C-alpha positions in Angstrom: 12.8 -17.5 -1.7 11.6 -16.0 1.5 9.9 -12.7 1.9 12.5 -9.9 1.8 13.2 -7.5 4.6 11.2 -4.4 3.7 12.9 -1.0 4.2 10.8 1.9 5.5 9.2 4.2 3.0 6.6 7.0 3.1 3.0 5.9 2.8 1.4 7.4 -0.3 -1.2 10.0 0.2 -3.8 11.9 -1.8 -1.3 13.8 -3.9 0.3 10.5 -5.0 -3.0 9.0 -6.4 -3.0 8.1 -10.1 -5.8 9.2 -12.3 -8.8 6.8 -12.1 -10.6 5.7 -15.2 -13.9 5.2 -13.4 -15.8 7.2 -10.8 -17.4 4.5 -8.7 -18.6 5.6 -5.2 -18.6 3.2 -2.3 -22.1 2.5 -0.9 -22.5 1.1 2.7 -25.4 -1.0 1.4 -23.3 -2.6 -1.3 -19.8 -2.7 0.1 -17.6 -5.3 1.9 -14.3 -4.5 3.6 -11.5 -6.9 2.9 -8.5 -7.0 5.3 -6.0 -9.0 3.4 -3.3 -11.2 5.0 -2.6 -8.9 8.0 -0.9 -11.7 9.8 2.1 -11.3 12.1 4.3 -13.3 9.7 3.8 -10.9 6.9 4.1 -7.8 9.0 7.4 -8.9 10.5 9.0 -8.2 7.2 8.5 -4.5 7.8 10.4 -2.2 10.1 8.0 -1.8 13.0 6.9 1.6 14.4 7.7 3.5 11.2 6.1 4.2 7.8 4.4 2.6 6.1 3.4 0.1 8.8 2.2 2.7 11.3 -0.2 4.3 8.8 -1.2 0.9 7.4 -2.5 -0.4 10.7 -4.0 2.9 11.7 -5.9 3.4 8.5 -7.2 -0.2 8.4 -8.4 0.2 11.9 -10.2 3.4 11.0 -11.9 1.7 8.0 -12.9 -1.3 10.1 -14.4 0.8 12.8 -16.4 2.8 10.3 -17.7 -0.4 8.6 -18.7 -1.8 12.0 -20.6 1.4 12.8 -22.4 1.2 9.4 -23.1 -2.5 9.4 -20.7 -3.2 6.5 -19.4 -6.7 6.5 -15.7 -7.2 7.3 -13.9 -10.2 5.7 -10.3 -11.3 6.6 -8.0 -13.5 4.7 -5.3 -15.5 6.5 -2.9 -18.1 5.1 -2.7 -21.4 7.1 0.4 -22.5 8.7 2.3 -25.8 8.0 0.6 -26.2 4.6 0.7 -29.5 2.8 3.0 -29.2 -0.2 0.2 -30.5 -2.4 -2.0 -27.6 -1.2 0.8 -25.0 -1.5 1.8 -26.3 -5.0 3.6 -23.7 -7.2 3.7 -21.1 -4.4 6.6 -23.1 -3.0 8.7 -22.5 -6.1 8.4 -18.7 -5.6 8.2 -18.3 -1.8 9.3 -21.5 -0.1 7.3 -23.6 2.3 5.4 -20.6 3.8 4.2 -20.1 7.3 5.2 -22.6 10.0 2.8 -24.0 12.5 3.2 -21.1 15.0 0.1 -19.3 16.1 2.1 -16.2 17.1 2.9 -15.8 13.4 -0.2 -17.0 11.7 -2.7 -14.9 13.7 -4.0 -11.6 12.6 -2.1 -8.8 14.4 -3.6 -7.9 17.7 -4.6 -4.3 16.7 -6.8 -5.7 14.0 -8.0 -9.0 15.6 -11.3 -10.0 14.0 -14.5 -10.2 16.1 -17.0 -13.0 16.1 -19.2 -11.1 13.6 -16.4 -11.0 11.0 -15.8 -13.6 8.4 -12.4 -15.4 8.1 -11.3 -16.9 4.7 -8.5 -19.4 4.4 -6.1 -17.9 1.8 -4.6 -20.4 -0.6 -3.5 -18.3 -3.6 -2.7 -14.7 -4.4 -6.4 -13.8 -5.0 -8.8 -14.1 -2.1 -11.3 -15.6 -4.5 -9.3 -18.7 -5.4 -10.3 -21.9 -3.6 -12.6 -20.0 -1.3 -16.3 -19.2 -1.1 -15.7 -15.4 -1.1 -17.8 -14.8 -4.2 -20.7 -16.8 -2.6 -20.5 -14.6 0.5 -20.7 -11.4 -1.5 -23.6 -12.6 -3.6 -25.6 -14.1 -0.8 -25.2 -10.8 1.1 -26.3 -8.8 -1.9 -22.9 -7.1 -2.0 -21.2 -6.0 -5.3 -18.5 -3.6 -4.0 -15.2 -4.5 -2.4 -12.9 -2.2 -0.4 -9.4 -3.7 -0.4 -6.8 -3.2 2.4 -3.8 -5.1 3.6 -0.6 -6.7 2.3 1.1 -7.0 -0.1 -0.2 -4.4 -2.5 1.3 -5.7 -5.8 0.6 -9.4 -5.1 -2.6 -10.5 -3.3 -4.3 -7.1 -3.0 -3.8 -6.2 -6.7 -4.8 -9.6 -8.0 -7.8 -9.8 -5.8 -8.8 -6.4 -7.2 -8.3 -7.7 -10.8 -10.4 -10.8 -10.1 -13.1 -8.9 -8.4 -13.4 -6.7 -11.5 -13.7 -9.8 -13.7 -16.5 -10.9 -11.4 -18.3 -7.6 -12.0 -17.6 -6.3 -8.5 -16.8 -2.6 -8.2 -13.5 -2.4 -6.3 -11.8 0.3 -4.2 -8.0 0.0 -3.8 -7.2 2.0 -0.7 -3.7 3.3 -1.4 -2.9 4.4 2.1 -4.3 1.2 3.7 -2.1 -1.3 1.8 1.7 -1.8 2.0 4.3 -3.4 -0.2 7.9 -4.5 -0.7 8.9 -0.9 -1.7 7.4 2.4 -2.7 8.0 1.4 -6.3 6.0 -1.8 -6.0 3.3 0.1 -4.0 2.9 2.8 -6.7 2.8 0.2 -9.5 -0.1 -1.6 -7.8 -1.9 1.7 -7.3 -1.5 2.6 -10.9 -2.5 -0.8 -12.2 -5.6 -0.8 -10.2 -6.6 2.7 -11.3 -6.0 2.0 -15.0 -7.4 -1.5 -15.2 -9.8 -2.7 -12.5 -10.6 -0.4 -9.6 -10.8 3.1 -8.1 -7.6 3.9 -6.3 -8.5 6.0 -3.3 -7.6 6.9 0.3 -8.9 6.1 3.7 -10.3 9.5 4.2 -12.1 9.5 0.9 -13.6 6.1 1.5 -14.9 7.1 5.0 -16.2 10.3 3.6 -18.3 8.5 1.0 -19.5 5.8 3.3 -20.6 8.2 6.0 -22.0 10.8 3.6 -19.8 13.5 5.0 -17.5 15.6 2.9 -13.8 15.2 3.6 -12.4 18.1 5.5 -11.4 20.5 2.8 -10.4 23.4 5.1 -7.1 25.0 4.3 -4.4 23.8 6.5 -3.7 26.5 9.1 -0.9 27.1 11.6 -3.5 27.5 14.3 -4.9 24.0 13.5 -1.4 22.6 13.5 -0.7 24.0 17.0 -3.9 22.6 18.3 -3.2 19.1 16.8 0.3 19.0 18.3 -1.1 20.2 21.7 -3.7 17.4 21.6 -1.0 14.8 21.1 1.1 16.2 23.9 -1.9 16.6 26.2 -1.0 20.3 26.7 -2.7 23.6 26.1 -1.7 25.3 22.9 -0.4 28.3 24.7 1.9 26.0 26.8 4.1 25.0 23.7 7.0 27.4 23.0 7.3 28.0 19.3 11.0 27.2 19.3 10.9 24.2 21.7 12.0 20.8 20.5 8.8 18.9 20.5 10.5 15.6 21.1 11.7 16.9 24.4 8.0 17.6 25.2 7.1 14.0 24.5 6.1 14.0 20.8 7.4 10.6 19.6 8.1 9.4 16.1 4.8 7.6 15.7 2.7 10.7 16.5 5.0 12.8 14.3 4.3 10.3 11.4 0.6 10.5 12.0 0.7 14.3 11.9 2.7 14.2 8.7 0.2 11.9 7.1 -2.7 14.0 8.2 -1.2 17.2 6.8 -0.3 15.4 3.5 -3.9 14.3 3.2 -4.8 18.0 3.4 -2.4 18.8 0.5 0.8 19.6 2.4 4.1 18.5 0.7 5.8 17.5 3.9 7.1 14.2 5.2 8.2 12.6 8.4 11.9 13.0 7.7 11.5 16.8 7.2 9.5 17.2 10.4 11.9 15.1 12.4 15.0 17.1 11.2 13.9 20.1 13.2 10.8 19.4 15.3 9.8 22.9 16.4 6.6 24.7 15.5 8.6 27.6 14.0 10.4 25.3 11.6 7.2 23.4 10.7 5.5 26.6 9.9 8.3 27.3 7.4 7.9 23.9 5.9 4.2 23.9 5.6 3.7 27.5 4.5 6.8 28.2 2.3 5.2 31.0 0.2 4.2 33.2 3.1 4.7 33.0 6.8 1.3 33.4 8.5 0.9 35.6 11.5 1.0 33.9 14.8 -2.5 32.6 15.5 -4.7 34.1 18.1 -3.3 31.9 20.9 -2.2 33.5 24.2 1.4 32.4 24.2 3.3 33.0 27.4 
């Protein structure tokens, strides 16, 4: 059985998080970031340039950059190509022979390519701890926390989280920095982690804790939305007509997805499909503020 083609789905956000049983807090002196199986072979199963893959890569990159700035170790897993059947063993029964001997498929995707300072682990089983020295790396570095990102959420990511828990490692399952076969599988993994072995959290929450900065809790405002759109378009806010189709002005789907995700993180109940259906500031104001229509912000519109 090969990896199935994965249809697009909306990346979960803060409002989708299950209730956690524990209240662990990530500490930059104790944590390690795991980037799990972000190889081209596994990413090819997704529809490119759409959710959840766009948010997945963006959020892992944000976490990696933060960890680099704070001196937090970054560890990658990658499955080898052209595996000996004896090494692959029972995985073949479920998934077939695995990756071929093609560097274009076995490499970590270009956007997340590891640096010389990062650690690479050869991945042999679902859990990153199996047949590897991962535990030794953590213990030798005095690290007892693990931040998990990558694919696939309900397989390697979830089982690595479960094993980390059984090794007395506090684990953080980053719900919007993992991806899966479907939203159903994704949410199952989030819930299992929260209820059994980890803290299920978001990219923004992790970065907030690691940097010691509170996440932006300001109420979402129409003025902020206009400025964010203007920044993407490299325009001045007063240059954007309220009823102009933003696609015609150059706002592509990837940036629109990014905006949707950012606003969802701030509590908005809006998704990319709703934004794309009528991409004007007037319509988005109606979507984002359904209970009351705010006055036009203090921007000198022409």
